[in-house]
RODO-2510 file (C-alpha; in nm, 4 decimals, decimal comma):
residues 92
     n   res          X          Y          Z
     1     m     0,0000     0,0000     0,0000
     2     a     0,2806     0,2425     0,0847
     3     i     0,4520     0,1817    -0,2477
     4     t     0,1506     0,2939    -0,4491
     5     i     0,1143     0,6142    -0,2456
     6     t     0,4759     0,7137    -0,3040
     7     q     0,4482     0,6267    -0,6711
     8     e     0,1400     0,8472    -0,7015
     9     k     0,3203     1,1312    -0,5239
    10     k     0,6179     1,0982    -0,7592
    11     r     0,3870     1,0934    -1,0594
    12     q     0,1986     1,3960    -0,9294
    13     r     0,5276     1,5782    -0,8654
    14     y     0,6407     1,5120    -1,2236
    15     l     0,3068     1,6298    -1,3603
    16     v     0,3274     1,9532    -1,1585
    17     l     0,6846     2,0041    -1,2764
    18     a     0,5781     1,9496    -1,6397
    19     l     0,2923     2,1980    -1,5946
    20     v     0,5305     2,4594    -1,4538
    21     v     0,7719     2,4087    -1,7455
    22     i     0,4866     2,4451    -1,9971
    23     i     0,3647     2,7644    -1,8283
    24     f     0,7155     2,9167    -1,8270
    25     a     0,7695     2,8192    -2,1903
    26     t     0,4391     2,9839    -2,2856
    27     i     0,5237     3,3020    -2,0946
    28     f     0,8718     3,3121    -2,2536
    29     i     0,7309     3,2715    -2,6053
    30     v     0,4707     3,5422    -2,5515
    31     w     0,7321     3,7737    -2,4004
    32     r     0,9778     3,7192    -2,6863
    33     g     0,7179     3,7404    -2,9595
    34     f     0,4804     4,0144    -2,8559
    35     l     0,6015     4,2214    -2,5655
    36     q     0,9572     4,3096    -2,6672
    37     k     1,0293     4,6019    -2,8939
    38     e     1,0583     4,5152    -3,2566
    39     r     1,4247     4,4853    -3,3496
    40     g     1,3809     4,4053    -3,7134
    41     g     1,4478     4,0366    -3,6585
    42     l     1,1639     3,9327    -3,8849
    43     l     1,1770     4,0813    -4,2308
    44     l     0,8231     4,1012    -4,3552
    45     p     0,7539     4,1686    -4,7205
    46     p     0,5946     4,5035    -4,7958
    47     p     0,2163     4,4921    -4,8042
    48     v     0,0626     4,4451    -5,1454
    49     v    -0,2066     4,6951    -5,2364
    50     y    -0,4640     4,5737    -5,4840
    51     t    -0,6515     4,8326    -5,6837
    52     i    -0,9865     4,7880    -5,8487
    53     p    -0,9436     4,7667    -6,2251
    54     e    -1,1135     5,0328    -6,4323
    55     v    -1,4375     4,9104    -6,5867
    56     k    -1,5194     5,0243    -6,9377
    57     i    -1,8770     4,9755    -7,0590
    58     d    -1,9471     4,9558    -7,4300
    59     w    -2,2701     5,1546    -7,4427
    60     q    -2,3067     5,1062    -7,8179
    61     l    -2,3186     4,7278    -7,7748
    62     l    -2,5859     4,7595    -7,5077
    63     k    -2,8008     4,9766    -7,7361
    64     e    -2,7697     4,7186    -8,0135
    65     i    -2,8737     4,4391    -7,7795
    66     q    -3,1817     4,6387    -7,6760
    67     k    -3,2886     4,6724    -8,0407
    68     i    -3,2803     4,2966    -8,0996
    69     s    -3,6101     4,1481    -7,9845
    70     p    -3,5965     3,7881    -7,8670
    71     g    -3,8430     3,5449    -8,0215
    72     p    -4,1216     3,3837    -7,8241
    73     f    -4,0400     3,0933    -7,5989
    74     k    -4,1134     2,7413    -7,7192
    75     e    -4,4130     2,5737    -7,5640
    76     i    -4,3186     2,2962    -7,3211
    77     s    -4,5433     1,9935    -7,3449
    78     a    -4,6724     1,8086    -7,0405
    79     f    -4,4860     1,5012    -6,9113
    80     q    -4,6303     1,1889    -7,0722
    81     n    -4,4704     0,9017    -6,8757
    82     d    -4,5276     0,7742    -6,5225
    83     f    -4,3608     0,9538    -6,2350
    84     g    -4,1070     0,7498    -6,0341
    85     r    -4,1739     0,4223    -5,8539
    86     t    -4,4575     0,3371    -5,6223
    87     n    -4,2138     0,2674    -5,3365
    88     p    -3,8860     0,4588    -5,3821
    89     f    -3,7218     0,2795    -5,0872
    90     t    -3,7161    -0,0673    -5,2457
    91     p    -3,3935    -0,1594    -5,4273
    92     y    -3,3954    -0,2265    -5,8016
***
C-alpha cells in the first residue's frame, strides 16, 4: 500500500513540474514574440495593395442588344410518362 502512495506522489510531482515548465515556456514565447520592442528580426515583405481595375462599358453594344427582340419561348409539353416508382425505398 505504501509503495503505491509514493508512486502516485512521484507521478503527481512530475506532472506539476511538467505543468510549470509548460507555463514558463508559454510566458517566454509570448514575451519574446509580442512584448519586446521590434528589433527588425523578422523581415516582412511590404504589403501588397490591390486596386480595383477600371471598368469600361461599351454603351453602343448595349443599345444594339436592346434593339434585338428575342423570339417567343417554345411551348413545353406536359410530361407523358409515369412519375417514379410506387415505393422509392425498395432496391432495383
